[in-house]
C-alpha positions as CSV (number, residue, x, y, z in Angstrom):
1,M,-15.0,7.4,21.2
2,G,-13.2,8.2,17.8
3,A,-9.7,9.1,17.3
4,S,-9.5,12.7,17.3
5,P,-8.4,14.9,14.5
6,G,-4.9,15.1,15.8
7,D,-4.4,11.5,16.2
8,A,-5.8,11.0,12.9
9,R,-3.2,13.6,11.6
10,A,-0.2,11.6,13.5
11,G,-1.2,8.1,11.6
12,D,-1.3,9.5,8.2
13,A,1.9,11.1,9.0
14,R,3.3,7.5,10.2
15,F,1.3,6.0,7.0
16,M,3.4,8.3,4.3
17,E,6.7,7.8,6.1
18,L,6.4,4.2,5.0
19,A,5.3,5.0,1.7
20,L,8.1,7.0,1.1
21,E,10.1,4.5,2.4
22,L,8.9,2.2,0.1
23,A,9.4,4.7,-2.6
24,A,12.7,5.1,-1.8
25,R,12.9,1.5,-3.2
26,A,11.6,1.7,-6.7
27,I,13.8,2.2,-9.9
28,G,13.5,5.4,-12.1
29,T,9.6,6.6,-11.1
30,P,9.6,6.5,-6.7
31,F,5.9,5.7,-5.8
32,G,5.0,3.5,-2.4
33,A,1.9,2.6,-1.4
34,V,0.2,1.4,2.0
35,L,-3.2,0.1,2.6
36,V,-4.4,0.6,5.8
37,D,-7.7,-1.1,7.5
38,P,-10.4,1.1,9.1
39,A,-8.3,0.1,12.8
40,G,-5.3,2.0,11.4
41,Q,-3.3,-1.4,10.5
42,V,-1.0,-1.3,7.8
43,I,-2.4,-4.8,5.7
44,G,-1.0,-4.1,2.6
45,R,2.3,-2.2,0.9
46,G,4.3,-2.0,-2.2
47,H,6.6,-0.1,-4.2
48,N,6.2,1.1,-8.2
49,T,8.2,-1.4,-10.4
50,V,7.1,-0.2,-13.8
51,R,10.7,0.4,-14.7
52,A,12.4,-2.7,-13.0
53,D,10.2,-4.9,-14.4
54,L,9.6,-3.7,-17.6
55,D,5.6,-4.1,-16.8
56,P,3.6,-0.7,-17.7
57,T,0.9,-2.4,-14.7
58,A,3.2,-2.7,-11.6
59,H,2.1,0.7,-10.2
60,A,2.6,0.8,-6.3
61,A,-1.0,0.4,-5.3
62,P,-1.9,-2.9,-7.2
63,R,2.1,-4.2,-5.9
64,A,0.7,-3.5,-2.2
65,E,-2.3,-6.0,-3.2
66,P,-0.4,-9.0,-3.2
67,T,0.6,-8.4,0.7
68,C,-2.8,-7.6,2.1
69,P,-4.0,-11.4,3.3
70,A,-6.5,-13.0,1.1
71,T,-9.2,-13.2,3.9
72,G,-9.9,-10.2,6.1
73,P,-10.5,-6.7,6.3
74,C,-9.3,-5.9,2.6
75,S,-10.5,-9.1,1.2
76,A,-14.1,-7.7,-0.2
77,W,-12.5,-4.9,-2.2
78,I,-9.8,-6.5,-3.9
79,A,-10.7,-7.4,-7.3
80,P,-10.4,-11.1,-8.4
81,G,-8.4,-12.6,-10.3
82,P,-5.1,-14.0,-10.4
83,R,-2.3,-11.9,-7.8
84,R,1.0,-10.9,-7.8
85,G,3.7,-12.7,-5.7
């Protein structure tokens, strides 16, 4: 049996709070990203470092990918190639 809509909203709120906490770490452009697997486990997290790193590709979602395990639930959908560290 799946989670009720109320349970899903509570989980969404928890993940949004985490993303907002991550966004607070960003310099200049406050964006945070949280990657969550189907079981509701956080498997990646990151924040925007475009201005801090002077890197136009350092957006929050790509910065979350390296924190995700190389094998396991997210390995099937992370693009191949060099990963930030």
